[in-house]
Every structure is written in structure tokens, then in C-alpha cells.
N, C-alpha and C positions, 0 to 999 in steps of 0.2 A: 634140931639140927641147925637151923638158921640163927638161933640166939647167940651162939658162940663164934660166929664167923668173923665178927668185927675184930677180935683179937688176932685172927690169922691173916686178915686182909686189910691193909691200910685204907684203900679207897672205900671199902664198906664201912669201916670204922668212922671215917670222916664224912660220909655221904648221908644225905637225908633220905635216900632210897630205902624203902622198907617193903617187905612182902605185903601184898594186898590180900584181903580175905577171898576165899573161894567163892565163885559165883553162886548166888542163891537161886536155885532153879535152873530152868532151861535158858540158853542164850539164843537170841534170834539174830544170826549173822549170816552173811553171804559165804564167808570162808572161815573155817575153824582149823587152827593149826595146833597140834599137840607137840610140844617141845620148843623151848625158847633158846636153843643154841644157834650157831651160825646158820645151819640149814633151815631151821624154823623161821628165823628172822628174815632171811633172804626170800623164803617162800612167802612170807607176808608182804615183803617190800614190792615184789614184782607185780602182783595183781593191783596193788594200790597205785603203783606208778602208771599202770595202764588205765585204771578207772578209780580216781580218788573218792568217788561216791560209795564204793564198796564198804561194807561193815566187816572188818577183819578182827578176829580174836586170836591171840597167841596164848596158849595155856601151858603152864609148866608147874611141876610139883613144888618148886622153890622160886628163887628169883630168876628172872629172865637174864640170860647171859652170865649166870653165876659160875658154871663149871669151866672147862677148858676154853669155852668161847669167850669168857670174860677176862682172861689173863693171858699174858705172853706165854706161849707154849713152844716157842721155837728153840731149836737146839743147834749149836754150831760144833762142827767137828773138823779137825784137820786131816782126817783119814783119807778123804778123796784127794786132797792136795798131795799127800805123801805117795799115793798110788801113781800119780802122774809122773813122778820122777823116774 
């Protein structure tokens, strides 16, 4: 799945960012977060902000921030402006 993403995504094609291998064995961390989207990343950020000595692991099946969290997903519509008239 991840091998062909460069062709579809310019920043991945030009980035040195690559998937890391899966952890070998158990992880010894204070906080383990499954899912590297916006929610998972913010969930990792806040405990570290409170206590930088915490060991936090963010686990994802692919690249962290790859899905909708890693690209502009906003949509603009004039529908609401038309209703105001």
C-alpha cells in the first residue's frame, strides 16, 4: 500500500519520510496511542506538554498523519451564502 503513494502525493514523493519497521517485541512506555491521525497526535502532545519525561509511543499501521490528517480536506461551498439572501 505505502510503496505507490509517492506517485499520488507530492510531499511524500519529495520527502525523506519513510515507514519505520514494526516494533520488535513489547514496548515499555508510559502512554501508548493507537492511531496516528489528528486525534492520536493531539492525544500524544498533551501528556508530553504536561510532563516531557513521559515515554509516549504513537502506533499506526502506515505512516503517521498519512490519511485525511495529512492533507487539506476542507471544502468550500457557496450554498450557505445563497441561503442568506
